[in-house]
N, C-alpha and C positions, 0 to 999 in steps of 0.2 A: 174899676174894670180889671178883671183877672186876665191871666195869660191866654186862656182859650179865646176870650172875646177879642183880645188884641190880634191874635193870629188870624182869626176869622175876618177881622177888619182889614188886615193886610191882604188877605186873599181876595176879599171883595174889591179892594182898591186896585189890585193887579188886574182883576177881571173886568171891572167896570170902567176904570179910568185909563188903563193902559191898553188892554187887548181889545175891548169892545170898539173903541174908536178906530183901531187898525182894521178890525173886521168889517166895520161899516164902510171903510174906504176901499175895500176890495172890489174888483169888478163884479158885476152881477152874475156873470157866468162862472165865477169862482167863489162859492160861498165859504164861510169860515170853517164849516164842518169838513169840506173837502180839503182845505189847506191843513187843518188839524190832522185828518187821516193821512195825508201825504207825509206830514211830519212824523207820525207814528210809524209809518212804513220806513221812512228814512232812518229813524231811530233803530229799528230792527236791523237794517242793513249795516249801520255803523257799529252796532253791537256785535254782529256776526264777524265783521272785519277785525274788530279788536280781539275777539276770542280766537280766531284763526291766527292772527299775528302773534298772540301770546304763545300758542302751541308751536308755531314755527320757530320762534326765538328760543323758547324753553326746550326745544328738542323733543317735545311730546313724551317726556319721561314720566310725568306725574299724571297717571290715568284718573285718579280720584278727582283732582282739580278739573281735569278736562270734562269728566262726566258731570260734575257739579255745574260748571259754566254752561254746558250745553243744555242741561235741565232747566236752569234759570232762563236761558234764552227761549226754551220751549214754553215756559210760563208767559214770557213776554209775547210770544206768538199767539197763545190762547187769549191773552188780554186783547190783542189787536183783533182777533176774530170776533170776540165778544163785542167790542166796540163797533165793529163793522155790522154786526147783526142788529145792534141797537140804533143804527142810523135812521131807521124808519120812524123812530119816536120823535125825531127833530123835524118839525114842520114849520114852514114860513108863516109868520103871523101869530104863532103860539109860543108860550114860554118853553124854553129848552129844559126838558127833564134831566138831561145829562149834567146840567150845571149843578144840580143838587146831588146827583148820584156820584159824581166824581170829586166832591169836596175833600173827602179823606185822602184820596189818591193824590190830589194836588198838594195838600198840606204836607204829606209825607215826602213827596218827590222833591220839594224845594230844598230842605236841609240835606237830603241824600245827594242831590246834585252838587251842592256846595262842598260836601265832603269828597265827592269824586273829583271835583276840580282841584281841591287841595291835594288829593292823592296823586293826580296826574302831574301836578307841579313838583311834587316831592319824590316821584318815582326814580328808580335807578336808571342810568343812561340807556341800557339796551331795551328797557320796557317803557320808555317815555312815549314813543309813538303809539303803541297799542293803548296805553292809558289815556292819551289824548283823544283817541277815537272813542273810547268808552265815555269820557267826559262829554264829548260832543254828542254822543248818543243820548246821554241823560239830559243834556240841555235841549236838544231837539224834542225829546219826549215831553218835557215840561211845557215848551212852547206849543206843542201839539195839543196837550191837555187843555191849555187855556183857550186855544182857538176852538176846540170842540165844545167847550163850555160856554162860548159866547152865544148870545141871543141871535137867532136868525132874523134877517131883515124881512119885513112883511112883503108880500108880492106886490110888484108895481102894477098900478092900474093903467091899462092901456086907454088911450083916448078913444072915446066911443065914436064910432064912425056913423055919420049921418048919410044914409043911402040917397037922400034927395040932394045933398050938396056935392055929390060926385060929378065930375065933368065927364062927358061921354068919351069913351076910348076911341081913338082913331086907328083904323087898321093901317098898317104899313103897306104901301104899294097902291093905295086907292087915291093917290095924290091929286 
């Protein structure tokens, strides 16, 4: 077994054995796709807070860093918009096409998140809080990706009503 197969196996384990059981236990009114999209939005917000905090602490002196961070955040926003448009592909009772579309993103985001966690741990004192917001943003992003990639539950069948078994309705006040 080569390295690529091992990495794919770890991804499948995380998705099938860790996240899918959690997604199956979610209430019916809150599907895993909605939880994942909420995590993606939360990731964007944490990332924006970390960018703003770095600029406030740094005194907004380095305009090139500021522009780069804002452009990267803009790419994250476009990724969120793209995911939002692809929601219609995920239908209950059918395989989730996003599971296969997002394999590469999931595999790249895990080591990147580990690096950002290390970076937040090792950041200088004035920048620790913004870096932890950035690390939290990446962690929430990965959790959201895995929830988005979970298989949706099939629609629940409602008990078929038998019109002959109904009891007649009694009107109130005809006592």
